[in-house]
C-alpha positions as CSV (number, residue, x, y, z in Angstrom):
1,X,7.1,-16.2,8.2
2,X,4.4,-14.1,6.3
3,X,3.4,-15.8,3.1
4,X,1.8,-13.8,0.2
5,X,0.1,-14.6,-3.0
6,X,-0.7,-12.8,-6.1
7,X,-4.1,-12.5,-8.1
8,X,-5.6,-10.7,-10.4
9,X,-3.5,-11.4,-13.9
10,X,-5.0,-12.6,-17.0
11,X,-5.3,-11.6,-20.8
12,X,-6.1,-8.1,-21.8
13,X,-6.2,-6.2,-25.1
14,X,-3.6,-3.4,-25.6
15,X,-5.0,-0.3,-23.8
16,X,-6.9,-2.2,-21.4
17,X,-6.6,-2.6,-17.3
18,X,-6.0,-4.9,-14.9
19,X,-5.7,-4.4,-11.0
20,X,-3.2,-7.2,-9.3
21,X,-3.6,-8.1,-5.7
22,X,-0.8,-9.2,-3.2
23,X,-2.3,-10.6,-0.4
24,X,-0.3,-11.5,3.1
25,X,-1.2,-14.3,5.4
26,X,-0.1,-11.6,7.9
27,X,0.3,-8.1,8.6
28,X,2.0,-5.9,6.0
29,X,2.4,-2.9,8.2
30,X,5.6,-3.5,9.5
31,X,7.2,-4.4,6.2
32,X,9.7,-1.7,5.2
33,X,9.5,-2.3,1.4
34,X,6.4,-3.6,-0.5
35,X,6.9,-4.0,-4.4
36,X,5.8,-5.4,-7.5
37,X,8.3,-7.2,-10.0
38,X,8.1,-8.8,-13.5
39,X,9.9,-11.4,-15.2
40,X,8.9,-11.7,-19.0
41,X,10.4,-14.9,-21.1
42,X,14.3,-14.8,-21.6
43,X,14.7,-11.7,-19.4
44,X,15.9,-10.8,-16.0
45,X,13.2,-10.0,-13.2
46,X,12.9,-6.2,-13.0
47,X,11.3,-4.0,-10.4
48,X,7.9,-2.4,-11.4
49,X,7.1,-0.3,-8.3
50,X,7.8,-0.1,-4.9
51,X,6.7,1.5,-1.5
52,X,9.8,1.8,0.7
53,X,9.0,3.4,4.3
54,X,6.6,5.9,4.5
55,X,5.6,7.7,1.8
56,X,8.1,6.6,-0.9
57,X,7.2,5.4,-4.0
58,X,9.4,4.7,-6.9
59,X,8.3,3.3,-10.2
60,X,10.5,2.0,-13.3
61,X,10.5,4.9,-15.9
62,X,8.6,2.4,-18.6
63,X,5.4,2.2,-16.4
64,X,5.3,6.0,-15.1
65,X,2.0,7.4,-15.6
66,X,-0.1,4.0,-16.4
67,X,0.7,1.7,-13.4
68,X,-0.1,2.5,-9.6
69,X,0.9,1.0,-6.5
70,X,-0.9,1.2,-3.4
71,X,-1.8,-0.6,-0.2
72,X,-4.7,-1.5,2.3
73,X,-3.2,-2.1,5.7
74,X,-6.4,-3.3,7.1
75,X,-6.7,-6.1,4.3
76,X,-2.9,-7.0,4.2
77,X,-3.1,-6.3,0.8
78,X,-0.8,-4.4,-2.0
79,X,-2.3,-3.5,-5.3
80,X,-1.0,-2.5,-8.9
81,X,-3.4,-1.1,-10.9
82,X,-2.3,-1.4,-14.5
83,X,-3.8,0.9,-17.1
84,X,-3.1,1.7,-20.9
85,X,-1.3,-1.9,-21.0
86,X,1.1,-2.7,-23.7
87,X,2.4,-5.8,-25.5
88,X,5.6,-5.2,-23.4
89,X,3.8,-5.1,-19.8
90,X,3.4,-8.9,-20.5
91,X,5.4,-11.2,-17.9
92,X,4.9,-13.1,-15.0
93,X,4.3,-10.4,-12.0
94,X,5.7,-10.9,-8.7
95,X,4.8,-9.4,-5.4
96,X,7.8,-9.2,-2.6
97,X,7.5,-8.1,1.0
98,X,10.8,-7.0,2.5
99,X,12.5,-10.7,1.5
100,X,9.1,-12.8,0.9
101,X,8.1,-13.6,-2.8
102,X,5.0,-14.7,-4.0
103,X,4.6,-17.3,-6.8
104,X,3.6,-15.0,-9.4
105,X,0.8,-14.3,-11.6
106,X,0.7,-14.1,-15.5
107,X,-0.1,-11.2,-17.3
108,X,-0.6,-11.4,-20.8
109,X,-1.3,-8.3,-22.9
110,X,-2.5,-9.5,-26.6
111,X,-5.3,-8.8,-29.4
């Protein structure tokens, strides 16, 4: 079974940028759904951005225009470019390939 691990989280000031990476132990090519989710303290986990099938990309409304999901099949990696970050973006970010979750990476947005 493919395993995934996230990286790239950290502390950033409001308005700053981070790029999260989700690297899989095997090929991501066959995964039908590749997604990023996040969970803030005391809140439910929510979907942030998803690549579904071929050419279908969806974002939660709150991140549209600021966060961008992409993938590199050759590197077995899914990315989340995060720009113009806001304090409300702070959360643990998780990668999911079909039904496989990563352990998460913390993103903190604070001055």
